[in-house]
All heavy atoms as an XYZ file, in Angstrom:
987
protein
N     120.405    128.297    159.334
C     121.603    128.412    158.544
C     122.157    127.039    158.188
O     122.661    126.850    157.085
C     122.611    129.248    159.353
C     123.900    129.438    158.674
S     123.661    130.620    157.359
C     125.270    130.806    156.800
N     122.064    126.111    159.125
C     122.566    124.765    158.883
C     121.748    124.104    157.773
O     122.305    123.416    156.909
C     122.516    123.937    160.193
C     122.917    122.502    159.947
C     123.372    124.579    161.248
N     120.461    124.327    157.778
C     119.595    123.742    156.757
C     119.930    124.300    155.377
O     119.939    123.565    154.396
C     118.132    124.028    157.108
C     117.182    123.348    156.184
S     117.425    121.583    156.229
C     115.851    121.074    156.770
N     120.227    125.584    155.283
C     120.600    126.194    154.020
C     121.886    125.579    153.473
O     121.980    125.262    152.289
C     120.753    127.721    154.203
C     121.205    128.414    152.959
C     120.345    128.592    151.899
C     122.520    128.879    152.851
C     120.763    129.220    150.741
C     122.947    129.504    151.701
C     122.062    129.685    150.634
N     122.896    125.409    154.330
C     124.154    124.794    153.898
C     123.918    123.348    153.446
O     124.517    122.881    152.476
C     125.189    124.851    155.021
C     125.775    126.227    155.319
C     126.721    126.158    156.503
C     126.497    126.763    154.108
N     123.052    122.640    154.150
C     122.751    121.256    153.782
C     122.110    121.211    152.381
O     122.460    120.365    151.557
C     121.815    120.629    154.816
C     121.375    119.250    154.448
C     122.250    118.176    154.532
C     120.084    119.021    153.993
C     121.846    116.900    154.181
C     119.676    117.757    153.619
C     120.556    116.687    153.719
N     121.189    122.110    152.109
C     120.537    122.152    150.794
C     121.522    122.517    149.686
O     121.471    121.959    148.581
C     119.362    123.135    150.799
C     118.138    122.696    151.607
C     117.090    123.810    151.630
C     117.557    121.437    151.017
N     122.436    123.431    149.935
C     123.429    123.815    148.945
C     124.355    122.639    148.640
O     124.654    122.342    147.464
C     124.230    125.054    149.411
C     125.435    125.316    148.513
C     123.338    126.280    149.468
N     124.821    121.941    149.671
C     125.705    120.788    149.483
C     124.955    119.688    148.721
O     125.498    119.058    147.800
C     126.250    120.285    150.840
C     126.961    118.941    150.689
C     127.179    121.312    151.451
N     123.684    119.431    149.056
C     122.891    118.410    148.372
C     122.690    118.785    146.903
O     122.799    117.927    146.009
C     121.546    118.229    149.070
N     122.444    120.048    146.625
C     122.266    120.504    145.248
C     123.556    120.329    144.448
O     123.528    119.871    143.304
C     121.820    121.977    145.234
C     121.613    122.595    143.857
C     120.459    121.898    143.139
C     121.347    124.073    143.969
N     124.688    120.662    145.026
C     125.983    120.499    144.344
C     126.246    119.024    144.071
O     126.714    118.645    142.989
C     127.122    121.137    145.182
C     128.500    120.754    144.643
C     126.976    122.654    145.221
N     125.945    118.156    145.005
C     126.143    116.721    144.809
C     125.250    116.174    143.689
O     125.691    115.380    142.855
C     125.895    115.959    146.106
C     126.975    116.111    147.186
C     126.540    115.402    148.463
C     128.298    115.562    146.699
N     124.001    116.600    143.651
C     123.079    116.133    142.613
C     123.527    116.631    141.250
O     123.561    115.871    140.277
C     121.627    116.583    142.932
C     120.708    116.356    141.742
C     121.105    115.858    144.153
N     123.883    117.891    141.126
C     124.343    118.438    139.850
C     125.621    117.733    139.414
O     125.789    117.375    138.239
C     124.546    119.969    139.948
C     125.278    120.513    138.730
C     123.214    120.667    140.123
N     126.536    117.480    140.321
C     127.770    116.771    139.993
C     127.501    115.346    139.539
O     128.103    114.861    138.570
N     126.597    114.642    140.199
C     126.277    113.264    139.817
C     125.634    113.216    138.435
O     125.967    112.352    137.614
C     125.364    112.635    140.867
N     124.721    114.121    138.153
C     124.065    114.156    136.847
C     125.088    114.503    135.768
O     125.106    113.900    134.686
C     122.886    115.149    136.848
C     122.367    115.398    135.447
C     121.777    114.647    137.751
N     125.964    115.439    136.030
C     127.001    115.816    135.059
C     127.925    114.640    134.770
O     128.250    114.363    133.605
C     127.808    117.017    135.580
O     126.917    118.094    135.848
C     128.855    117.451    134.564
N     128.353    113.938    135.786
C     129.216    112.771    135.578
C     128.494    111.675    134.791
O     129.098    111.025    133.942
C     129.695    112.217    136.922
C     130.809    113.005    137.604
C     131.123    112.394    138.962
C     132.045    113.033    136.738
N     127.220    111.483    135.068
C     126.457    110.441    134.362
C     126.306    110.783    132.884
O     126.437    109.915    132.019
C     125.092    110.265    135.010
N     126.049    112.037    132.563
C     125.839    112.433    131.175
C     127.162    112.519    130.424
O     127.310    111.984    129.331
C     125.084    113.786    131.098
C     125.067    114.311    129.680
C     123.679    113.620    131.630
N     128.158    113.177    130.997
C     129.431    113.370    130.311
C     130.254    112.092    130.325
O     130.803    111.673    129.306
C     130.220    114.541    130.940
C     131.615    114.656    130.337
C     129.466    115.837    130.766
N     130.349    111.468    131.466
C     131.155    110.258    131.581
C     130.508    109.083    130.895
O     131.164    108.274    130.253
N     129.237    108.964    130.990
C     128.508    107.896    130.324
C     128.762    106.525    130.900
O     128.410    105.524    130.296
N     129.442    106.421    132.027
C     129.697    105.109    132.609
C     130.672    104.326    131.763
O     131.619    104.869    131.204
N     130.450    103.058    131.608
C     131.374    102.213    130.840
C     131.110    102.257    129.339
O     131.912    101.765    128.558
C     131.307    100.780    131.344
C     129.893    100.254    131.464
C     129.827     98.950    132.229
O     130.137     98.928    133.416
O     129.451     97.963    131.589
N     129.973    102.817    128.882
C     129.636    102.857    127.455
C     130.115    104.131    126.766
O     129.927    104.290    125.576
C     128.128    102.720    127.257
C     127.617    101.363    127.689
O     128.344    100.386    127.656
N     126.368    101.318    128.110
N     130.673    105.046    127.468
C     131.105    106.300    126.860
C     129.972    107.311    126.868
O     128.936    107.121    127.521
N     130.152    108.421    126.164
C     129.108    109.454    126.155
C     127.831    108.960    125.473
O     127.848    108.013    124.699
C     129.724    110.606    125.383
C     131.000    110.120    124.825
C     131.310    108.786    125.409
N     126.757    109.640    125.763
C     125.472    109.279    125.169
C     125.509    109.508    123.656
O     126.080    110.493    123.189
C     124.348    110.109    125.781
C     124.069    109.863    127.269
C     123.026    110.869    127.758
C     123.595    108.454    127.496
N     124.911    108.611    122.874
C     124.910    108.806    121.413
C     123.963    109.927    121.019
O     123.030    110.260    121.738
C     124.408    107.459    120.877
C     123.594    106.898    121.992
C     124.239    107.388    123.269
N     124.232    110.484    119.850
C     123.357    111.525    119.314
C     122.005    110.921    118.966
O     121.924    109.819    118.421
C     123.968    112.146    118.059
C     125.151    113.032    118.327
C     124.766    114.297    119.074
O     123.687    114.856    118.795
O     125.542    114.703    119.943
N     120.958    111.628    119.276
C     119.611    111.159    118.947
C     119.335    111.441    117.476
O     119.587    112.539    116.981
C     118.581    111.847    119.821
N     118.818    110.428    116.784
C     118.472    110.603    115.371
C     117.224    111.467    115.273
O     116.332    111.376    116.120
C     118.214    109.250    114.725
N     117.154    112.328    114.266
C     115.938    113.143    114.126
C     114.729    112.246    113.861
O     114.831    111.245    113.157
C     116.234    114.047    112.930
C     117.343    113.378    112.204
C     118.106    112.563    113.209
N     113.640    112.621    114.454
C     112.429    111.820    114.317
C     111.879    111.952    112.897
O     111.743    113.050    112.372
C     111.390    112.301    115.334
C     110.224    111.388    115.463
C     109.289    111.822    116.581
O     109.525    112.862    117.204
O     108.311    111.119    116.805
N     111.614    110.827    112.267
C     111.088    110.802    110.905
C     109.675    110.224    110.924
O     109.262    109.618    111.900
C     111.979    109.950    109.995
C     113.382    110.489    109.839
C     113.404    111.830    109.125
O     112.618    112.075    108.228
N     114.308    112.700    109.540
N     108.987    110.376    109.813
C     107.645    109.846    109.668
C     107.694    108.330    109.823
O     108.376    107.642    109.084
C     107.083    110.232    108.300
C     105.633    109.896    108.016
C     104.727    110.590    109.015
C     105.276    110.328    106.613
N     106.995    107.797    110.836
C     107.074    106.376    111.155
C     106.208    105.517    110.249
O     106.568    104.402    109.934
C     106.656    106.146    112.607
C     107.668    106.618    113.602
C     107.215    106.277    115.004
N     106.011    107.007    115.373
C     105.987    108.123    116.086
N     107.100    108.651    116.501
N     104.863    108.727    116.376
N     105.054    105.992    109.883
C     104.112    105.203    109.083
C     103.853    105.901    107.752
O     102.799    106.491    107.550
C     102.799    105.013    109.839
C     102.978    104.261    111.129
O     103.747    103.287    111.148
O     102.357    104.642    112.122
N     104.795    105.822    106.827
C     104.563    106.508    105.558
C     103.456    105.819    104.773
O     103.165    104.643    104.968
C     105.909    106.399    104.840
C     106.550    105.187    105.424
C     106.061    105.112    106.847
N     102.864    106.547    103.882
C     101.824    105.979    103.029
C     102.466    104.984    102.063
O     103.576    105.203    101.590
C     101.112    107.094    102.267
C     100.376    108.095    103.161
C      99.851    109.249    102.331
C      99.261    107.438    103.920
N     101.781    103.887    101.747
C     102.381    102.858    100.886
C     102.591    103.386     99.463
O     101.655    103.900     98.856
C     101.358    101.728    100.907
C     100.074    102.388    101.258
C     100.419    103.544    102.145
N     103.812    103.244     98.938
C     104.071    103.763     97.590
C     103.625    102.826     96.473
O     103.482    103.245     95.341
C     105.599    103.916     97.567
C     106.075    102.882     98.523
C     105.011    102.773     99.596
N     103.357    101.559     96.792
C     103.095    100.568     95.749
C     101.629    100.229     95.558
O     101.298     99.378     94.751
C     103.878     99.284     96.058
C     103.541     98.730     97.434
O     102.999     99.477     98.264
O     103.825     97.541     97.677
N     100.733    100.881     96.292
C      99.307    100.607     96.153
C      98.522    101.848     96.565
O      99.071    102.729     97.208
C      98.892     99.404     97.000
C      99.073     99.624     98.484
C      98.552     98.432     99.294
N      98.888     98.571    100.685
C      98.224     99.327    101.560
N      97.185    100.020    101.166
N      98.594     99.386    102.818
N      97.232    101.902     96.184
C      96.425    103.056     96.595
C      96.256    103.101     98.115
O      96.282    102.076     98.791
C      95.072    102.816     95.915
C      95.354    101.870     94.813
C      96.513    101.031     95.252
N      96.086    104.282     98.619
C      95.901    104.489    100.052
C      94.480    104.082    100.416
O      93.525    104.413     99.713
C      96.137    105.968    100.406
C      95.862    106.236    101.859
C      97.542    106.373    100.045
N      94.326    103.364    101.531
C      92.982    103.025    101.996
C      92.749    103.666    103.363
O      93.602    104.367    103.905
C      92.769    101.503    102.031
C      93.743    100.783    102.945
O      94.428    101.436    103.740
O      93.793     99.546    102.860
N      91.578    103.423    103.905
C      91.177    104.074    105.151
C      92.121    103.735    106.302
O      92.474    104.592    107.111
C      89.748    103.672    105.490
C      89.231    104.330    106.732
C      87.807    103.939    107.019
N      87.380    104.578    108.239
C      86.150    104.883    108.508
N      85.208    104.599    107.637
N      85.833    105.463    109.641
N      92.555    102.482    106.395
C      93.439    102.073    107.486
C      94.783    102.802    107.414
O      95.367    103.135    108.448
C      93.650    100.564    107.446
N      95.267    103.075    106.198
C      96.520    103.816    106.048
C      96.385    105.233    106.601
O      97.278    105.734    107.285
C      96.938    103.891    104.580
C      97.285    102.537    104.003
O      97.799    101.685    104.751
O      97.036    102.326    102.803
N      95.269    105.864    106.302
C      95.055    107.237    106.770
C      94.861    107.258    108.279
O      95.402    108.122    108.977
C      93.851    107.885    106.045
C      93.553    109.261    106.613
C      94.122    107.972    104.553
N      94.095    106.286    108.818
C      93.882    106.252    110.263
C      95.165    105.948    111.026
O      95.355    106.409    112.139
C      92.816    105.209    110.601
C      91.423    105.635    110.201
C      90.385    104.554    110.419
O      90.754    103.415    110.763
O      89.195    104.860    110.244
N      96.070    105.177    110.429
C      97.310    104.831    111.100
C      98.433    105.829    110.895
O      99.510    105.689    111.471
N      98.206    106.851    110.096
C      99.238    107.837    109.792
C      99.493    108.712    111.014
O      98.565    109.295    111.568
C      98.788    108.694    108.603
C      99.779    109.671    108.036
C     101.000    108.937    107.494
C      99.132    110.482    106.947
N     100.749    108.773    111.446
C     101.132    109.606    112.587
C     102.329    110.454    112.174
O     103.320    109.937    111.676
C     101.525    108.748    113.788
C     100.408    107.877    114.301
C      99.316    108.730    114.967
N      98.204    107.927    115.403
C      97.057    107.788    114.755
N      96.877    108.388    113.610
N      96.084    107.054    115.232
N     102.216    111.752    112.388
C     103.283    112.665    112.038
C     104.167    112.914    113.256
O     103.667    113.084    114.367
C     102.712    113.995    111.542
C     101.940    113.865    110.265
C     100.562    113.917    110.253
C     102.606    113.677    109.079
C      99.853    113.795    109.084
C     101.910    113.559    107.891
C     100.534    113.612    107.894
N     105.497    112.959    113.062
C     106.380    113.251    114.189
C     106.282    114.728    114.586
O     106.021    115.585    113.749
C     107.766    112.921    113.650
C     107.642    113.038    112.177
C     106.218    112.677    111.836
N     106.477    114.969    115.851
C     106.426    116.341    116.349
C     107.748    117.042    116.103
O     108.814    116.443    116.221
C     106.117    116.356    117.841
C     104.720    115.889    118.223
C     104.576    115.858    119.735
C     103.668    116.786    117.626
N     107.674    118.273    115.747
C     108.851    119.118    115.587
C     108.815    120.167    116.687
O     107.943    120.134    117.563
C     108.858    119.763    114.207
N     109.732    121.099    116.647
C     109.823    122.108    117.701
C     108.532    122.903    117.821
O     108.036    123.139    118.913
C     111.017    123.049    117.437
C     111.065    124.161    118.472
C     112.310    122.265    117.447
N     107.948    123.274    116.694
C     106.736    124.098    116.729
C     105.560    123.379    116.096
O     104.844    123.927    115.287
C     107.003    125.412    116.020
C     108.028    126.248    116.739
C     108.359    127.511    116.010
N     107.176    128.298    115.740
C     107.132    129.257    114.847
N     108.195    129.542    114.143
N     106.048    129.933    114.645
N     105.327    122.128    116.419
C     104.180    121.396    115.887
C     104.633    120.215    115.059
O     105.477    119.431    115.487
N     104.103    120.087    113.851
C     104.449    119.000    112.945
C     105.388    119.498    111.860
O     105.417    120.684    111.552
C     103.188    118.413    112.300
C     102.270    117.742    113.276
C     101.113    118.356    113.714
C     102.576    116.492    113.776
C     100.276    117.740    114.617
C     101.743    115.866    114.682
C     100.601    116.494    115.099
O      99.795    115.867    115.996
N     106.118    118.575    111.250
C     106.994    118.946    110.149
C     106.139    119.231    108.916
O     105.417    118.359    108.447
C     107.972    117.830    109.847
C     108.976    117.651    110.935
C     109.959    116.597    110.569
N     110.952    116.526    111.626
C     112.060    115.866    111.522
N     112.334    115.205    110.423
N     112.911    115.851    112.508
N     106.256    120.417    108.413
C     105.414    120.828    107.296
C     105.654    119.982    106.053
O     104.721    119.676    105.326
C     105.633    122.308    106.975
C     105.053    123.232    108.008
S     105.085    124.970    107.511
C     106.827    125.291    107.475
N     106.880    119.593    105.801
C     107.182    118.786    104.616
C     106.475    117.443    104.643
O     105.905    117.006    103.635
N     106.477    116.779    105.806
C     105.799    115.484    105.922
C     104.293    115.625    105.729
O     103.665    114.834    105.035
C     106.074    114.851    107.291
C     107.521    114.415    107.458
O     108.201    114.232    106.432
O     107.959    114.249    108.614
N     103.722    116.639    106.350
C     102.279    116.861    106.237
C     101.905    117.240    104.809
O     100.927    116.725    104.247
C     101.815    117.934    107.248
C     100.342    118.252    107.067
C     102.091    117.481    108.670
N     102.689    118.115    104.178
C     102.404    118.527    102.798
C     102.490    117.347    101.837
O     101.656    117.203    100.940
C     103.364    119.625    102.352
C     103.098    120.952    103.042
O     102.004    121.109    103.627
O     103.979    121.828    102.992
N     103.498    116.486    102.012
C     103.625    115.306    101.140
C     102.430    114.379    101.283
O     101.883    113.884    100.297
C     104.909    114.536    101.455
C     106.159    115.293    101.041
O     106.036    116.260    100.263
O     107.257    114.910    101.514
N     102.014    114.128    102.532
C     100.876    113.236    102.754
C      99.593    113.831    102.180
O      98.805    113.127    101.534
C     100.714    112.961    104.250
N      99.372    115.125    102.387
C      98.162    115.752    101.868
C      98.162    115.796    100.343
O      97.109    115.612     99.716
C      98.006    117.158    102.445
C      97.655    117.216    103.938
C      97.632    118.661    104.410
C      96.336    116.537    104.218
N      99.317    116.026     99.733
C      99.391    116.020     98.269
C      99.054    114.644     97.721
O      98.318    114.513     96.740
C     100.790    116.431     97.807
O     101.045    117.756     98.156
N      99.588    113.605     98.352
C      99.318    112.232     97.909
C      97.838    111.903     98.047
O      97.213    111.342     97.146
C     100.179    111.273     98.728
C      99.839    109.821     98.602
C     100.533    109.176     97.407
N     100.085    107.822     97.197
C     100.609    106.753     97.771
N     101.616    106.881     98.601
N     100.136    105.559     97.513
N      97.258    112.252     99.197
C      95.837    111.979     99.402
C      94.972    112.763     98.421
O      93.995    112.238     97.882
C      95.442    112.308    100.846
C      96.032    111.393    101.908
C      95.725    111.939    103.296
C      95.499    109.981    101.768
N      95.322    114.018     98.168
C      94.558    114.823     97.221
C      94.599    114.256     95.815
O      93.581    114.211     95.119
N      95.770    113.807     95.378
C      95.897    113.228     94.032
C      95.087    111.938     93.914
O      94.416    111.705     92.905
C      97.364    112.962     93.722
N      95.139    111.097     94.941
C      94.384    109.843     94.877
C      92.877    110.092     94.937
O      92.111    109.409     94.257
C      94.826    108.904     95.991
C      96.194    108.325     95.717
C      96.468    107.070     96.497
O      95.520    106.433     97.013
O      97.646    106.704     96.581
N      92.440    111.066     95.716
C      91.014    111.384     95.755
C      90.543    111.936     94.413
O      89.450    111.600     93.945
C      90.722    112.376     96.879
C      90.785    111.805     98.290
C      90.626    112.917     99.314
C      89.730    110.731     98.497
N      91.352    112.783     93.769
C      90.981    113.313     92.461
C      90.895    112.189     91.430
O      89.975    112.166     90.598
C      91.995    114.360     92.019
N      91.829    111.239     91.492
C      91.803    110.112     90.568
C      90.560    109.253     90.789
O      89.901    108.834     89.838
C      93.069    109.270     90.760
C      93.171    108.101     89.817
C      94.444    107.303     90.046
O      95.454    107.893     90.441
O      94.400    106.084     89.827
N      90.217    109.016     92.049
C      89.017    108.216     92.342
C      87.756    108.955     91.932
O      86.823    108.339     91.411
C      88.975    107.861     93.827
C      90.003    106.835     94.195
C      89.970    106.488     95.648
N      91.108    105.636     95.969
C      91.417    105.241     97.172
N      90.673    105.607     98.197
N      92.469    104.478     97.386
N      87.707    110.267     92.143
C      86.536    111.040     91.722
C      86.358    110.976     90.209
O      85.238    110.850     89.716
C      86.662    112.498     92.174
C      86.485    112.663     93.668
O      85.985    111.719     94.322
O      86.850    113.737     94.183
N      87.457    111.062     89.483
C      87.390    110.962     88.029
C      86.889    109.586     87.601
O      86.051    109.472     86.700
C      88.774    111.234     87.440
O      88.782    111.009     86.069
N      87.384    108.551     88.241
C      86.951    107.174     87.914
C      85.470    106.991     88.243
O      84.736    106.377     87.467
C      87.806    106.179     88.705
C      87.423    104.748     88.527
C      87.857    104.233     87.186
N      87.573    102.806     87.118
C      87.109    102.203     86.059
N      86.935    102.877     84.946
N      86.853    100.928     86.071
N      85.017    107.521     89.354
C      83.601    107.423     89.724
C      82.736    108.154     88.704
O      81.693    107.654     88.284
C      83.376    107.970     91.150
C      83.968    106.995     92.180
C      81.889    108.195     91.428
C      84.009    107.544     93.589
N      83.167    109.349     88.271
C      82.405    110.103     87.264
C      82.327    109.327     85.953
O      81.265    109.273     85.318
C      83.034    111.471     87.048
N      83.446    108.700     85.548
C      83.438    107.897     84.318
C      82.473    106.721     84.439
O      81.716    106.427     83.507
C      84.843    107.372     83.999
C      85.798    108.470     83.577
O      85.317    109.583     83.256
O      87.015    108.215     83.579
N      82.495    106.038     85.569
C      81.607    104.884     85.761
C      80.140    105.304     85.827
O      79.269    104.615     85.292
C      82.004    104.111     87.020
C      83.355    103.383     86.949
C      83.712    102.810     88.315
C      83.304    102.286     85.912
N      79.861    106.440     86.480
C      78.484    106.916     86.535
C      77.992    107.305     85.149
O      76.829    107.061     84.801
C      78.367    108.094     87.505
C      78.448    107.671     88.966
C      78.418    108.851     89.918
O      78.641    110.002     89.484
O      78.179    108.612     91.122
N      78.845    107.918     84.361
C      78.476    108.274     82.992
C      78.209    107.027     82.162
O      77.238    106.975     81.398
C      79.598    109.102     82.362
O      79.339    109.326     81.008
N      79.057    106.018     82.306
C      78.859    104.768     81.573
C      77.574    104.083     82.007
O      76.826    103.538     81.179
C      80.046    103.833     81.787
N      77.283    104.114     83.293
C      76.057    103.505     83.796
C      74.823    104.247     83.276
O      73.839    103.626     82.867
C      76.059    103.492     85.328
C      74.832    102.891     86.001
C      74.659    101.434     85.598
C      74.944    103.011     87.512
N      74.879    105.560     83.255
C      73.749    106.337     82.732
C      73.540    106.042     81.251
O      72.399    105.901     80.792
C      73.998    107.831     82.953
N      74.625    105.915     80.496
C      74.505    105.576     79.079
C      73.930    104.189     78.872
O      73.109    103.966     77.969
N      74.343    103.246     79.697
C      73.826    101.882     79.580
C      72.343    101.834     79.936
O      71.566    101.134     79.282
C      74.622    100.944     80.486
N      71.955    102.584     80.960
C      70.531    102.613     81.342
C      69.701    103.275     80.242
O      68.588    102.841     79.946
C      70.358    103.350     82.656
C      70.795    102.539     83.842
C      70.553    103.268     85.135
N      70.942    102.443     86.269
C      71.175    102.915     87.474
N      71.064    104.217     87.704
N      71.522    102.101     88.444
N      70.229    104.348     79.660
C      69.504    105.029     78.584
C      69.368    104.109     77.379
O      68.312    104.063     76.743
C      70.228    106.312     78.189
N      70.412    103.359     77.058
C      70.346    102.433     75.928
C      69.364    101.303     76.213
O      68.660    100.843     75.310
C      71.738    101.868     75.640
N      69.282    100.882     77.450
C      68.366     99.796     77.806
C      66.913    100.254     77.748
O      66.032     99.479     77.379
C      68.692     99.267     79.197
N      66.631    101.494     78.062
C      65.259    101.982     78.037
C      64.803    102.377     76.636
O      63.617    102.397     76.355
C      65.080    103.203     78.970
O      65.969    104.233     78.571
C      65.336    102.817     80.402
N      65.718    102.663     75.713
C      65.368    103.078     74.355
C      65.312    101.914     73.381
O      65.081    102.103     72.210
C      66.356    104.123     73.852
C      66.246    105.438     74.560
N      65.830    105.576     75.855
C      66.500    106.704     74.140
C      65.839    106.839     76.213
N      66.239    107.548     75.195
N      65.555    100.729     73.839
C      65.479     99.562     72.960
C      66.769     99.338     72.209
O      67.834     99.809     72.610
N      66.661     98.614     71.068
C      67.881     98.301     70.308
C      68.529     99.558     69.754
O      67.868    100.544     69.453
C      67.400     97.382     69.196
C      65.919     97.416     69.215
C      65.470     98.050     70.489
N      69.823     99.497     69.611
C      70.601    100.634     69.140
C      70.671    100.602     67.627
O      70.940     99.571     67.019
C      72.025    100.575     69.746
C      72.871    101.727     69.235
C      71.953    100.581     71.253
N      70.410    101.744     66.998
C      70.503    101.822     65.541
C      71.975    101.838     65.138
O      72.830    102.205     65.924
C      69.781    103.074     65.048
O      70.439    104.220     65.532
N      72.296    101.471     63.900
C      73.703    101.428     63.470
C      74.420    102.757     63.599
O      75.596    102.791     63.872
C      73.618    100.979     62.010
C      72.282    100.332     61.868
C      71.388    100.960     62.880
N      73.713    103.876     63.404
C      74.381    105.164     63.503
C      74.760    105.495     64.947
O      75.692    106.231     65.195
C      73.508    106.269     62.924
C      72.198    106.446     63.666
C      71.264    107.391     62.950
O      71.532    107.773     61.826
N      70.184    107.761     63.581
N      74.021    104.971     65.915
C      74.337    105.206     67.325
C      75.188    104.089     67.901
O      75.592    104.147     69.040
C      73.051    105.327     68.153
C      72.259    106.537     67.808
N      71.193    106.500     66.957
C      72.397    107.832     68.201
C      70.685    107.706     66.841
N      71.409    108.540     67.586
N      75.468    103.053     67.111
C      76.212    101.901     67.611
C      77.637    102.286     68.017
O      78.159    101.782     69.002
C      76.245    100.794     66.550
C      76.928     99.547     67.034
N      76.399     98.785     68.040
C      78.099     98.958     66.656
C      77.205     97.755     68.265
N      78.239     97.842     67.440
N      78.260    103.203     67.288
C      79.641    103.590     67.595
C      79.729    104.270     68.959
O      80.647    104.020     69.726
C      80.182    104.511     66.505
N      78.757    105.116     69.279
C      78.805    105.772     70.588
C      78.426    104.819     71.703
O      78.859    104.974     72.831
C      77.889    106.997     70.602
O      76.541    106.581     70.452
N      77.622    103.796     71.408
C      77.210    102.839     72.437
C      78.348    101.896     72.798
O      78.332    101.307     73.863
C      76.001    102.043     71.967
N      79.349    101.754     71.931
C      80.469    100.862     72.244
C      81.272    101.368     73.419
O      81.926    100.597     74.110
C      81.376    100.718     71.018
C      80.778     99.882     69.917
C      81.699     99.809     68.702
O      82.771    100.454     68.723
O      81.341     99.105     67.761
N      81.245    102.645     73.697
C      82.029    103.218     74.791
C      81.342    103.064     76.136
O      81.941    103.347     77.153
C      82.296    104.698     74.528
C      83.168    104.893     73.311
O      83.970    104.031     72.981
N      83.006    106.023     72.650
N      80.091    102.650     76.153
C      79.363    102.514     77.409
C      79.494    101.103     77.944
O      79.526    100.132     77.202
C      77.881    102.861     77.214
C      77.682    104.295     76.831
N      77.953    105.331     77.690
C      77.266    104.858     75.675
C      77.699    106.466     77.090
N      77.283    106.215     75.860
N      79.519    101.018     79.262
C      79.656     99.731     79.938
C      78.304     99.357     80.519
O      77.670    100.164     81.194
C      80.699     99.817     81.071
C      80.781     98.520     81.827
C      82.041    100.211     80.503
N      77.868     98.150     80.264
C      76.605     97.679     80.806
C      76.843     97.044     82.162
O      77.791     96.291     82.350
C      75.964     96.651     79.862
O      74.820     96.104     80.474
N      75.979     97.345     83.108
C      76.086     96.766     84.440
C      75.199     95.530     84.579
O      75.135     94.923     85.631
C      75.706     97.812     85.497
C      76.587     99.057     85.471
S      78.332     98.718     85.658
C      78.400     98.386     87.385
N      74.486     95.164     83.481
C      73.605     93.999     83.520
C      74.418     92.720     83.390
O      75.481     92.692     82.784
C      72.585     94.066     82.372
C      71.667     95.270     82.511
O      71.397     95.663     83.657
O      71.255     95.812     81.465
N      73.872     91.661     83.960
C      74.520     90.361     83.868
C      74.373     89.855     82.433
O      73.279     89.848     81.879
C      73.852     89.391     84.846
C      74.502     88.037     84.881
C      73.841     87.164     85.923
C      74.477     85.792     85.930
N      73.848     84.919     86.904
N      75.486     89.443     81.800
C      75.387     88.981     80.413
C      74.646     87.650     80.331
O      74.710     86.826     81.247
C      76.847     88.837     79.977
C      77.602     88.650     81.246
C      76.837     89.398     82.306
N      73.938     87.450     79.230
C      73.229     86.196     78.998
C      74.189     85.113     78.539
O      75.376     85.367     78.302
N      73.709     83.887     78.395
C      74.593     82.801     77.945
C      75.035     83.037     76.507
O      74.282     83.543     75.684
C      73.734     81.551     78.086
C      72.327     82.041     78.124
C      72.356     83.431     78.677
N      76.262     82.665     76.205
C      76.816     82.836     74.874
C      76.284     81.710     73.958
O      75.831     80.676     74.429
C      78.324     82.785     74.908
C      78.898     83.967     75.702
C      80.398     83.939     75.691
N      80.843     82.739     76.420
C      82.077     82.418     76.644
N      83.036     83.185     76.189
N      82.416     81.344     77.306
N      76.355     81.923     72.664
C      75.875     80.949     71.700
C      76.617     79.618     71.828
O      76.010     78.556     71.761
C      76.031     81.470     70.260
C      75.035     82.545     69.895
C      73.616     81.971     69.737
O      73.365     80.795     69.936
N      72.687     82.855     69.441
N      77.946     79.678     72.024
C      78.696     78.429     72.089
C      78.437     77.671     73.384
O      78.737     76.487     73.491
C      80.213     78.668     71.921
C      80.802     79.620     72.919
C      80.901     81.037     72.403
O      80.352     81.351     71.337
O      81.523     81.838     73.093
N      77.856     78.340     74.415
C      77.547     77.663     75.665
C      76.217     76.898     75.580
O      75.945     76.037     76.410
C      77.464     78.667     76.798
C      78.835     79.260     77.110
O      79.839     78.636     76.724
O      78.878     80.326     77.752
N      75.374     77.258     74.618
C      74.060     76.610     74.511
C      74.207     75.232     73.863
O      75.010     75.043     72.955
C      73.126     77.467     73.680
C      72.771     78.761     74.378
C      71.773     79.535     73.581
N      71.515     80.796     74.229
C      70.897     81.801     73.674
N      70.443     81.686     72.439
N      70.683     82.909     74.330
N      73.386     74.255     74.272
C      73.469     72.901     73.681
C      72.932     72.824     72.286
O      72.258     73.579     71.755
C      72.647     72.026     74.622
C      71.901     72.934     75.533
C      72.450     74.308     75.360
């Protein structure tokens, strides 16, 4: 019985001390409100996203997992940039295929010259006339 009373008194003292520490706050007053956790490493708005940006991206935890808005924004941004890069790659591959086809077929006739202007050659250009002695 003595042990039970001792445990009850110890429990009351601990609860009272914790309550005084939280409510009283000591000399600084009550504890300040905690700011809601926000996305710490947002994707850079002024340049394309690279691999290091994606690897360093950390989403804050919410009550039931991650904040859907933060995750949706990041995924939308990544999806748009990947689509833009895929389009650019397709354009460059098409230009390269056209340049290779033009190189294998010899000189371009005047009627095909207009369509050949849109293709980009990946070959190293030769010296210009004004550069020659």
